[in-house]
N, CA, C, O and the ligand as a Tripos MOL2 file, in Angstrom:
@<TRIPOS>MOLECULE
protein
  261   259    66     0     0
PROTEIN
NO_CHARGES

@<TRIPOS>ATOM
      1 N          59.5010   63.9340  133.9710 N.3       1 MET1
      2 CA         59.5260   62.4070  133.8310 C.3       1 MET1
      3 C          60.9190   61.9300  134.3370 C.2       1 MET1
      4 O          61.9800   62.3740  133.9000 O.2       1 MET1
      5 N          60.8110   61.0350  135.2470 N.am      2 THR2
      6 CA         62.0270   60.5210  135.7740 C.3       2 THR2
      7 C          62.1060   58.9800  135.5710 C.2       2 THR2
      8 O          61.1620   58.2440  135.8560 O.2       2 THR2
      9 N          63.1740   58.5760  135.1100 N.am      3 SER3
     10 CA         63.3830   57.1310  134.8620 C.3       3 SER3
     11 C          64.5030   56.6370  135.8430 C.2       3 SER3
     12 O          65.6610   57.0430  135.7490 O.2       3 SER3
     13 N          64.1270   55.8190  136.7050 N.am      4 ILE4
     14 CA         65.1050   55.3170  137.6630 C.3       4 ILE4
     15 C          65.6270   54.0120  137.1620 C.2       4 ILE4
     16 O          64.9160   53.0070  137.1450 O.2       4 ILE4
     17 N          66.9230   54.0230  136.7340 N.am      5 ASP5
     18 CA         67.4790   52.8540  136.2090 C.3       5 ASP5
     19 C          68.3190   52.1700  137.2240 C.2       5 ASP5
     20 O          69.5320   52.3750  137.2130 O.2       5 ASP5
     21 N          67.7810   51.3740  138.1030 N.am      6 SER6
     22 CA         68.5550   50.7040  139.1270 C.3       6 SER6
     23 C          68.8010   49.3120  138.6980 C.2       6 SER6
     24 O          67.8990   48.4810  138.5860 O.2       6 SER6
     25 N          70.0180   49.0900  138.4660 N.am      7 ARG7
     26 CA         70.4010   47.7460  137.9790 C.3       7 ARG7
     27 C          71.0370   46.9500  139.1120 C.2       7 ARG7
     28 O          71.9650   47.3910  139.7910 O.2       7 ARG7
     29 N          70.5020   45.7960  139.2680 N.am      8 CYS8
     30 CA         71.0160   44.9480  140.3240 C.3       8 CYS8
     31 C          72.2420   44.1440  139.7020 C.2       8 CYS8
     32 O          72.1010   43.2810  138.8360 O.2       8 CYS8
     33 N          73.3980   44.5100  140.2190 N.am      9 THR9
     34 CA         74.6000   43.8490  139.8030 C.3       9 THR9
     35 C          74.8700   42.6100  140.6860 C.2       9 THR9
     36 O          75.5540   42.6660  141.7080 O.2       9 THR9
     37 N          74.3390   41.5920  140.2620 N.am     10 ALA10
     38 CA         74.4610   40.3370  141.0310 C.3      10 ALA10
     39 C          75.6930   39.5490  140.4880 C.2      10 ALA10
     40 O          75.6580   38.9930  139.3900 O.2      10 ALA10
     41 N          76.6990   39.5270  141.2410 N.am     11 ALA11
     42 CA         77.9090   38.7500  140.8930 C.3      11 ALA11
     43 C          77.6200   37.2980  141.1150 C.2      11 ALA11
     44 O          77.5630   36.8390  142.2550 O.2      11 ALA11
     45 N          77.4330   36.5580  140.0310 N.am     12 SER12
     46 CA         77.0440   35.2130  140.2060 C.3      12 SER12
     47 C          78.2560   34.2590  140.4270 C.2      12 SER12
     48 O          78.2520   33.3950  141.3040 O.2      12 SER12
     49 N          79.2660   34.4680  139.5950 N.am     13 ALA13
     50 CA         80.3770   33.6150  139.6720 C.3      13 ALA13
     51 C          81.6610   34.3870  140.1160 C.2      13 ALA13
     52 O          82.6210   34.6240  139.3830 O.2      13 ALA13
     53 N          81.5350   34.7320  141.3950 N.am     14 GLU14
     54 CA         82.7210   35.5320  141.8910 C.3      14 GLU14
     55 C          83.4670   34.6210  142.9350 C.2      14 GLU14
     56 O          82.9910   34.4210  144.0520 O.2      14 GLU14
     57 N          84.5110   34.1450  142.5690 N.am     15 ALA15
     58 CA         85.3120   33.2540  143.4110 C.3      15 ALA15
     59 C          86.6720   33.9250  143.7280 C.2      15 ALA15
     60 O          87.5990   33.8960  142.9190 O.2      15 ALA15
     61 N          86.7530   34.5160  144.9090 N.am     16 PRO16
     62 CA         88.0480   35.1110  145.2440 C.3      16 PRO16
     63 C          89.0880   34.0450  145.5260 C.2      16 PRO16
     64 O          88.7410   32.9680  146.0130 O.2      16 PRO16
     65 N          90.3410   34.3100  145.2380 N.am     17 PRO17
     66 CA         91.4050   33.3200  145.5020 C.3      17 PRO17
     67 C          91.5410   33.0930  146.9660 C.2      17 PRO17
     68 O          91.4180   33.9970  147.7930 O.2      17 PRO17
     69 N          91.8120   31.7860  147.2690 N.am     18 PRO18
     70 CA         91.9300   31.4120  148.6250 C.3      18 PRO18
     71 C          93.2000   32.0720  149.3330 C.2      18 PRO18
     72 O          94.3600   31.8070  149.0170 O.2      18 PRO18
     73 N          92.8500   32.9030  150.2630 N.am     19 THR19
     74 CA         93.9460   33.5660  150.9920 C.3      19 THR19
     75 C          94.1200   32.9810  152.3760 C.2      19 THR19
     76 O          93.1900   32.9910  153.1830 O.2      19 THR19
     77 N          95.2790   32.4850  152.6480 N.am     20 THR20
     78 CA         95.5190   31.8740  153.9640 C.3      20 THR20
     79 C          96.1170   32.9800  154.8170 C.2      20 THR20
     80 O          96.8760   33.8090  154.3150 O.2      20 THR20
     81 N          95.7930   33.0010  156.0590 N.am     21 GLY21
     82 CA         96.2800   33.9390  157.0140 C.3      21 GLY21
     83 C          95.3170   35.0230  157.3320 C.2      21 GLY21
     84 O          95.5210   35.7630  158.2940 O.2      21 GLY21
     85 N          94.2460   35.1540  156.5430 N.am     22 ARG22
     86 CA         93.2420   36.1120  156.8010 C.3      22 ARG22
     87 C          91.9640   35.4570  157.1810 C.2      22 ARG22
     88 O          91.2850   34.9250  156.3030 O.2      22 ARG22
     89 N          91.5880   35.4560  158.4140 N.am     23 ARG23
     90 CA         90.3350   34.8250  158.8260 C.3      23 ARG23
     91 C          89.1590   35.7240  158.7890 C.2      23 ARG23
     92 O          89.2410   36.8490  159.2800 O.2      23 ARG23
     93 N          88.0500   35.2880  158.2260 N.am     24 LYS24
     94 CA         86.9010   36.0480  158.3020 C.3      24 LYS24
     95 C          85.9600   35.4210  159.3100 C.2      24 LYS24
     96 O          85.9140   34.2110  159.5310 O.2      24 LYS24
     97 N          85.1850   36.3720  159.9240 N.am     25 SER25
     98 CA         84.3220   35.8980  160.9450 C.3      25 SER25
     99 C          83.2080   35.0250  160.3980 C.2      25 SER25
    100 O          82.5410   35.4000  159.4330 O.2      25 SER25
    101 N          83.0000   33.8680  161.0020 N.am     26 LEU26
    102 CA         81.9540   32.9920  160.4900 C.3      26 LEU26
    103 C          80.6200   33.3170  161.1790 C.2      26 LEU26
    104 O          80.5420   33.6880  162.3500 O.2      26 LEU26
    105 N          79.5790   33.1470  160.3510 N.am     27 LEU27
    106 CA         78.2830   33.3150  160.8990 C.3      27 LEU27
    107 C          77.5750   31.9760  160.8550 C.2      27 LEU27
    108 O          77.8280   31.1590  159.9700 O.2      27 LEU27
    109 N          76.6640   31.7460  161.8390 N.am     28 PHE28
    110 CA         75.9500   30.4960  161.8830 C.3      28 PHE28
    111 C          74.4780   30.7440  161.8080 C.2      28 PHE28
    112 O          73.9710   31.6880  162.4130 O.2      28 PHE28
    113 N          73.7920   29.9260  161.0880 N.am     29 CYS29
    114 CA         72.2840   30.0710  161.0460 C.3      29 CYS29
    115 C          71.7620   29.2520  162.3190 C.2      29 CYS29
    116 O          72.0480   28.0640  162.4670 O.2      29 CYS29
    117 N          71.0560   29.8990  163.1380 N.am     30 PRO30
    118 CA         70.5620   29.2010  164.3200 C.3      30 PRO30
    119 C          69.5160   28.2040  164.0620 C.2      30 PRO30
    120 O          69.1920   27.3850  164.9220 O.2      30 PRO30
    121 N          68.9670   28.2570  162.8640 N.am     31 THR31
    122 CA         67.8310   27.3580  162.5660 C.3      31 THR31
    123 C          68.3470   26.0340  161.9170 C.2      31 THR31
    124 O          67.8910   24.9610  162.3120 O.2      31 THR31
    125 N          69.2150   26.0820  161.0050 N.am     32 CYS32
    126 CA         69.6600   24.8620  160.2920 C.3      32 CYS32
    127 C          71.1060   24.6190  160.4340 C.2      32 CYS32
    128 O          71.6370   23.6740  159.8510 O.2      32 CYS32
    129 N          71.8040   25.4780  161.2280 N.am     33 GLU33
    130 CA         73.2940   25.3710  161.4470 C.3      33 GLU33
    131 C          74.0900   25.4590  160.2090 C.2      33 GLU33
    132 O          75.2090   24.9470  160.1670 O.2      33 GLU33
    133 N          73.5780   26.0840  159.1850 N.am     34 PHE34
    134 CA         74.3960   26.5230  158.0620 C.3      34 PHE34
    135 C          75.4100   27.4410  158.4680 C.2      34 PHE34
    136 O          75.1180   28.3170  159.2820 O.2      34 PHE34
    137 N          76.6640   27.3450  157.9660 N.am     35 GLU35
    138 CA         77.6840   28.2920  158.3750 C.3      35 GLU35
    139 C          78.4740   28.7960  157.1480 C.2      35 GLU35
    140 O          78.7810   28.0690  156.2030 O.2      35 GLU35
    141 N          78.7630   30.0550  157.2470 N.am     36 SER36
    142 CA         79.5490   30.7140  156.1610 C.3      36 SER36
    143 C          80.1050   31.9930  156.7200 C.2      36 SER36
    144 O          79.6490   32.5030  157.7430 O.2      36 SER36
    145 N          81.1130   32.5090  156.0200 N.am     37 SER37
    146 CA         81.7390   33.7430  156.5160 C.3      37 SER37
    147 C          80.7530   34.9140  156.2510 C.2      37 SER37
    148 O          79.7930   34.7320  155.5020 O.2      37 SER37
    149 N          80.9550   36.0200  156.8040 N.am     38 ALA38
    150 CA         79.9670   37.0980  156.8980 C.3      38 ALA38
    151 C          79.7250   37.5970  155.4720 C.2      38 ALA38
    152 O          78.6490   38.1120  155.1660 O.2      38 ALA38
    153 N          80.7270   37.4450  154.6010 N.am     39 ASP39
    154 CA         80.4040   37.8380  153.1740 C.3      39 ASP39
    155 C          80.3870   36.5820  152.2760 C.2      39 ASP39
    156 O          80.7520   36.6410  151.1020 O.2      39 ASP39
    157 N          79.9770   35.5040  152.8270 N.am     40 GLY40
    158 CA         79.9820   34.2860  152.1380 C.3      40 GLY40
    159 C          78.8030   34.0320  151.3430 C.2      40 GLY40
    160 O          78.4500   34.8360  150.4800 O.2      40 GLY40
    161 N          78.1190   32.8780  151.5990 N.am     41 ASN41
    162 CA         77.0430   32.4560  150.7910 C.3      41 ASN41
    163 C          75.6860   32.9190  151.2440 C.2      41 ASN41
    164 O          74.6790   32.3550  150.8140 O.2      41 ASN41
    165 N          75.6130   33.8940  152.0710 N.am     42 TRP42
    166 CA         74.3670   34.4290  152.5790 C.3      42 TRP42
    167 C          73.6270   35.1790  151.4930 C.2      42 TRP42
    168 O          74.2250   35.7240  150.5660 O.2      42 TRP42
    169 N          72.3290   35.1950  151.6290 N.am     43 ILE43
    170 CA         71.5900   36.0660  150.6850 C.3      43 ILE43
    171 C          71.4540   37.4240  151.4000 C.2      43 ILE43
    172 O          70.9210   37.5520  152.5030 O.2      43 ILE43
    173 N          71.9740   38.4100  150.6860 N.am     44 VAL44
    174 CA         72.0000   39.7730  151.2720 C.3      44 VAL44
    175 C          70.7130   40.4850  150.8270 C.2      44 VAL44
    176 O          70.4700   40.6760  149.6360 O.2      44 VAL44
    177 N          69.8930   40.8740  151.8250 N.am     45 ARG45
    178 CA         68.6550   41.5340  151.4900 C.3      45 ARG45
    179 C          68.7090   42.9430  152.0330 C.2      45 ARG45
    180 O          68.8180   43.1580  153.2400 O.2      45 ARG45
    181 N          68.6350   43.8730  151.1530 N.am     46 ALA46
    182 CA         68.7380   45.2690  151.5510 C.3      46 ALA46
    183 C          67.4050   45.7970  152.0250 C.2      46 ALA46
    184 O          66.4050   45.7080  151.3120 O.2      46 ALA46
    185 N          67.3860   46.3420  153.2140 N.am     47 THR47
    186 CA         66.1900   47.0100  153.7590 C.3      47 THR47
    187 C          66.3940   48.4840  153.6150 C.2      47 THR47
    188 O          67.2960   48.9160  152.8970 O.2      47 THR47
    189 N          65.5710   49.2810  154.2870 N.am     48 ALA48
    190 CA         65.6100   50.7430  154.1430 C.3      48 ALA48
    191 C          66.9350   51.3190  154.5270 C.2      48 ALA48
    192 O          67.4890   52.1800  153.8450 O.2      48 ALA48
    193 N          67.4440   50.8200  155.6540 N.am     49 ASP49
    194 CA         68.7410   51.4660  156.1240 C.3      49 ASP49
    195 C          69.7480   50.4540  156.6150 C.2      49 ASP49
    196 O          70.7190   50.8170  157.2790 O.2      49 ASP49
    197 N          69.5340   49.2020  156.3020 N.am     50 GLU50
    198 CA         70.4870   48.2200  156.7100 C.3      50 GLU50
    199 C          70.4560   47.0160  155.7710 C.2      50 GLU50
    200 O          69.6280   46.9400  154.8630 O.2      50 GLU50
    201 N          71.3620   46.0900  156.0020 N.am     51 ARG51
    202 CA         71.3380   44.9230  155.1440 C.3      51 ARG51
    203 C          71.1910   43.6560  156.0960 C.2      51 ARG51
    204 O          71.7940   43.5420  157.1630 O.2      51 ARG51
    205 N          70.3380   42.7520  155.5860 N.am     52 GLU52
    206 CA         70.0780   41.5060  156.2900 C.3      52 GLU52
    207 C          70.8000   40.4390  155.5820 C.2      52 GLU52
    208 O          70.8340   40.3840  154.3530 O.2      52 GLU52
    209 N          71.4030   39.5550  156.3910 N.am     53 LEU53
    210 CA         71.9060   38.2680  155.8830 C.3      53 LEU53
    211 C          70.8970   37.1340  156.0380 C.2      53 LEU53
    212 O          70.4720   36.8370  157.1550 O.2      53 LEU53
    213 N          70.5190   36.5160  154.9670 N.am     54 VAL54
    214 CA         69.4840   35.5430  155.0720 C.3      54 VAL54
    215 C          70.0760   34.1890  154.6580 C.2      54 VAL54
    216 O          70.7730   34.0830  153.6480 O.2      54 VAL54
    217 N          69.7940   33.1970  155.4300 N.am     55 CYS55
    218 CA         70.2620   31.8700  155.1680 C.3      55 CYS55
    219 C          69.7590   31.2730  153.8290 C.2      55 CYS55
    220 O          68.5580   31.2650  153.5590 O.2      55 CYS55
    221 N          70.6830   30.7850  153.0170 N.am     56 PRO56
    222 CA         70.1430   30.3180  151.7190 C.3      56 PRO56
    223 C          69.4540   28.9600  151.8290 C.2      56 PRO56
    224 O          68.7840   28.5210  150.8950 O.2      56 PRO56
    225 N          69.6150   28.3170  152.9420 N.am     57 ASP57
    226 CA         68.9730   27.0530  153.1060 C.3      57 ASP57
    227 C          67.5640   27.1280  153.5990 C.2      57 ASP57
    228 O          66.6440   26.5700  153.0010 O.2      57 ASP57
    229 N          67.4010   27.8280  154.6990 N.am     58 CYS58
    230 CA         66.0510   27.8550  155.3420 C.3      58 CYS58
    231 C          65.4480   29.1890  155.3260 C.2      58 CYS58
    232 O          64.3450   29.3610  155.8450 O.2      58 CYS58
    233 N          66.1330   30.2090  154.7310 N.am     59 ARG59
    234 CA         65.6290   31.5500  154.5630 C.3      59 ARG59
    235 C          65.2590   32.2040  155.8930 C.2      59 ARG59
    236 O          64.2910   32.9610  155.9650 O.2      59 ARG59
    237 N          65.9960   31.9250  156.9080 N.am     60 SER60
    238 CA         65.8130   32.7590  158.0440 C.3      60 SER60
    239 C          66.8800   33.8760  158.1540 C.2      60 SER60
    240 O          68.0180   33.7440  157.7030 O.2      60 SER60
    241 N          66.4440   34.9560  158.7700 N.am     61 THR61
    242 CA         67.3370   36.0210  158.8790 C.3      61 THR61
    243 C          68.4020   35.7210  159.9350 C.2      61 THR61
    244 O          68.0650   35.3790  161.0690 O.2      61 THR61
    245 N          69.6170   35.8390  159.5960 N.am     62 VAL62
    246 CA         70.7080   35.4880  160.4300 C.3      62 VAL62
    247 C          71.3570   36.6940  161.1300 C.2      62 VAL62
    248 O          71.6960   36.6170  162.3100 O.2      62 VAL62
    249 N          71.5160   37.7260  160.4510 N.am     63 ALA63
    250 CA         72.1180   38.9230  160.9730 C.3      63 ALA63
    251 C          71.7140   40.1210  160.2630 C.2      63 ALA63
    252 O          71.3220   40.0270  159.1000 O.2      63 ALA63
    253 N          71.7760   41.2730  160.8770 N.am     64 THR64
    254 CA         71.5610   42.5860  160.2060 C.3      64 THR64
    255 C          72.7060   43.3810  160.5160 C.2      64 THR64
    256 O          73.2920   43.2660  161.5920 O.2      64 THR64
    257 N          73.0700   44.2260  159.5730 N.am     65 ARG65
    258 CA         74.2260   45.1420  159.7220 C.3      65 ARG65
    259 C          74.0330   46.3970  158.9230 C.2      65 ARG65
    260 O          74.8990   47.2730  158.9300 O.2      65 ARG65
    261 ZN         69.3820   28.1960  157.8520 Zn       66 ZN66
@<TRIPOS>BOND
     1     1     2 1
     2     2     3 1
     3     3     4 2
     4     3     5 am
     5     5     6 1
     6     6     7 1
     7     7     8 2
     8     7     9 am
     9     9    10 1
    10    10    11 1
    11    11    12 2
    12    11    13 am
    13    13    14 1
    14    14    15 1
    15    15    16 2
    16    15    17 am
    17    17    18 1
    18    18    19 1
    19    19    20 2
    20    19    21 am
    21    21    22 1
    22    22    23 1
    23    23    24 2
    24    23    25 am
    25    25    26 1
    26    26    27 1
    27    27    28 2
    28    27    29 am
    29    29    30 1
    30    30    31 1
    31    31    32 2
    32    31    33 am
    33    33    34 1
    34    34    35 1
    35    35    36 2
    36    35    37 am
    37    37    38 1
    38    38    39 1
    39    39    40 2
    40    39    41 am
    41    41    42 1
    42    42    43 1
    43    43    44 2
    44    43    45 am
    45    45    46 1
    46    46    47 1
    47    47    48 2
    48    47    49 am
    49    49    50 1
    50    50    51 1
    51    51    52 2
    52    51    53 am
    53    53    54 1
    54    54    55 1
    55    55    56 2
    56    55    57 am
    57    57    58 1
    58    58    59 1
    59    59    60 2
    60    59    61 am
    61    61    62 1
    62    62    63 1
    63    63    64 2
    64    63    65 am
    65    65    66 1
    66    66    67 1
    67    67    68 2
    68    67    69 am
    69    69    70 1
    70    70    71 1
    71    71    72 2
    72    71    73 am
    73    73    74 1
    74    74    75 1
    75    75    76 2
    76    75    77 am
    77    77    78 1
    78    78    79 1
    79    79    80 2
    80    79    81 am
    81    81    82 1
    82    82    83 1
    83    83    84 2
    84    83    85 am
    85    85    86 1
    86    86    87 1
    87    87    88 2
    88    87    89 am
    89    89    90 1
    90    90    91 1
    91    91    92 2
    92    91    93 am
    93    93    94 1
    94    94    95 1
    95    95    96 2
    96    95    97 am
    97    97    98 1
    98    98    99 1
    99    99   100 2
   100    99   101 am
   101   101   102 1
   102   102   103 1
   103   103   104 2
   104   103   105 am
   105   105   106 1
   106   106   107 1
   107   107   108 2
   108   107   109 am
   109   109   110 1
   110   110   111 1
   111   111   112 2
   112   111   113 am
   113   113   114 1
   114   114   115 1
   115   115   116 2
   116   115   117 am
   117   117   118 1
   118   118   119 1
   119   119   120 2
   120   119   121 am
   121   121   122 1
   122   122   123 1
   123   123   124 2
   124   123   125 am
   125   125   126 1
   126   126   127 1
   127   127   128 2
   128   127   129 am
   129   129   130 1
   130   130   131 1
   131   131   132 2
   132   131   133 am
   133   133   134 1
   134   134   135 1
   135   135   136 2
   136   135   137 am
   137   137   138 1
   138   138   139 1
   139   139   140 2
   140   139   141 am
   141   141   142 1
   142   142   143 1
   143   143   144 2
   144   143   145 am
   145   145   146 1
   146   146   147 1
   147   147   148 2
   148   147   149 am
   149   149   150 1
   150   150   151 1
   151   151   152 2
   152   151   153 am
   153   153   154 1
   154   154   155 1
   155   155   156 2
   156   155   157 am
   157   157   158 1
   158   158   159 1
   159   159   160 2
   160   159   161 am
   161   161   162 1
   162   162   163 1
   163   163   164 2
   164   163   165 am
   165   165   166 1
   166   166   167 1
   167   167   168 2
   168   167   169 am
   169   169   170 1
   170   170   171 1
   171   171   172 2
   172   171   173 am
   173   173   174 1
   174   174   175 1
   175   175   176 2
   176   175   177 am
   177   177   178 1
   178   178   179 1
   179   179   180 2
   180   179   181 am
   181   181   182 1
   182   182   183 1
   183   183   184 2
   184   183   185 am
   185   185   186 1
   186   186   187 1
   187   187   188 2
   188   187   189 am
   189   189   190 1
   190   190   191 1
   191   191   192 2
   192   191   193 am
   193   193   194 1
   194   194   195 1
   195   195   196 2
   196   195   197 am
   197   197   198 1
   198   198   199 1
   199   199   200 2
   200   199   201 am
   201   201   202 1
   202   202   203 1
   203   203   204 2
   204   203   205 am
   205   205   206 1
   206   206   207 1
   207   207   208 2
   208   207   209 am
   209   209   210 1
   210   210   211 1
   211   211   212 2
   212   211   213 am
   213   213   214 1
   214   214   215 1
   215   215   216 2
   216   215   217 am
   217   217   218 1
   218   218   219 1
   219   219   220 2
   220   219   221 am
   221   221   222 1
   222   222   223 1
   223   223   224 2
   224   223   225 am
   225   225   226 1
   226   226   227 1
   227   227   228 2
   228   227   229 am
   229   229   230 1
   230   230   231 1
   231   231   232 2
   232   231   233 am
   233   233   234 1
   234   234   235 1
   235   235   236 2
   236   235   237 am
   237   237   238 1
   238   238   239 1
   239   239   240 2
   240   239   241 am
   241   241   242 1
   242   242   243 1
   243   243   244 2
   244   243   245 am
   245   245   246 1
   246   246   247 1
   247   247   248 2
   248   247   249 am
   249   249   250 1
   250   250   251 1
   251   251   252 2
   252   251   253 am
   253   253   254 1
   254   254   255 1
   255   255   256 2
   256   255   257 am
   257   257   258 1
   258   258   259 1
   259   259   260 2
@<TRIPOS>SUBSTRUCTURE
     1 MET1         2 RESIDUE 1 A MET
     2 THR2         6 RESIDUE 1 A THR
     3 SER3        10 RESIDUE 1 A SER
     4 ILE4        14 RESIDUE 1 A ILE
     5 ASP5        18 RESIDUE 1 A ASP
     6 SER6        22 RESIDUE 1 A SER
     7 ARG7        26 RESIDUE 1 A ARG
     8 CYS8        30 RESIDUE 1 A CYS
     9 THR9        34 RESIDUE 1 A THR
    10 ALA10       38 RESIDUE 1 A ALA
    11 ALA11       42 RESIDUE 1 A ALA
    12 SER12       46 RESIDUE 1 A SER
    13 ALA13       50 RESIDUE 1 A ALA
    14 GLU14       54 RESIDUE 1 A GLU
    15 ALA15       58 RESIDUE 1 A ALA
    16 PRO16       62 RESIDUE 1 A PRO
    17 PRO17       66 RESIDUE 1 A PRO
    18 PRO18       70 RESIDUE 1 A PRO
    19 THR19       74 RESIDUE 1 A THR
    20 THR20       78 RESIDUE 1 A THR
    21 GLY21       82 RESIDUE 1 A GLY
    22 ARG22       86 RESIDUE 1 A ARG
    23 ARG23       90 RESIDUE 1 A ARG
    24 LYS24       94 RESIDUE 1 A LYS
    25 SER25       98 RESIDUE 1 A SER
    26 LEU26      102 RESIDUE 1 A LEU
    27 LEU27      106 RESIDUE 1 A LEU
    28 PHE28      110 RESIDUE 1 A PHE
    29 CYS29      114 RESIDUE 1 A CYS
    30 PRO30      118 RESIDUE 1 A PRO
    31 THR31      122 RESIDUE 1 A THR
    32 CYS32      126 RESIDUE 1 A CYS
    33 GLU33      130 RESIDUE 1 A GLU
    34 PHE34      134 RESIDUE 1 A PHE
    35 GLU35      138 RESIDUE 1 A GLU
    36 SER36      142 RESIDUE 1 A SER
    37 SER37      146 RESIDUE 1 A SER
    38 ALA38      150 RESIDUE 1 A ALA
    39 ASP39      154 RESIDUE 1 A ASP
    40 GLY40      158 RESIDUE 1 A GLY
    41 ASN41      162 RESIDUE 1 A ASN
    42 TRP42      166 RESIDUE 1 A TRP
    43 ILE43      170 RESIDUE 1 A ILE
    44 VAL44      174 RESIDUE 1 A VAL
    45 ARG45      178 RESIDUE 1 A ARG
    46 ALA46      182 RESIDUE 1 A ALA
    47 THR47      186 RESIDUE 1 A THR
    48 ALA48      190 RESIDUE 1 A ALA
    49 ASP49      194 RESIDUE 1 A ASP
    50 GLU50      198 RESIDUE 1 A GLU
    51 ARG51      202 RESIDUE 1 A ARG
    52 GLU52      206 RESIDUE 1 A GLU
    53 LEU53      210 RESIDUE 1 A LEU
    54 VAL54      214 RESIDUE 1 A VAL
    55 CYS55      218 RESIDUE 1 A CYS
    56 PRO56      222 RESIDUE 1 A PRO
    57 ASP57      226 RESIDUE 1 A ASP
    58 CYS58      230 RESIDUE 1 A CYS
    59 ARG59      234 RESIDUE 1 A ARG
    60 SER60      238 RESIDUE 1 A SER
    61 THR61      242 RESIDUE 1 A THR
    62 VAL62      246 RESIDUE 1 A VAL
    63 ALA63      250 RESIDUE 1 A ALA
    64 THR64      254 RESIDUE 1 A THR
    65 ARG65      258 RESIDUE 1 A ARG
    66 ZN66       261 GROUP 0 **** ****
């Protein structure tokens, strides 16, 4: 008997302090022009062997990595 206890640790209120001088690459949604940094407000959807960044506005896949 195997019990897989996979807990999704969703950090809901994680606000990093504003650091000036370190620029993160911005990603743009081609559909609705939503923009955010690569680790910003995107919905991260894990697939078999990679992660997809999904636009929180229109739910289109913006990037895979
Ligand atoms: Zn969008």
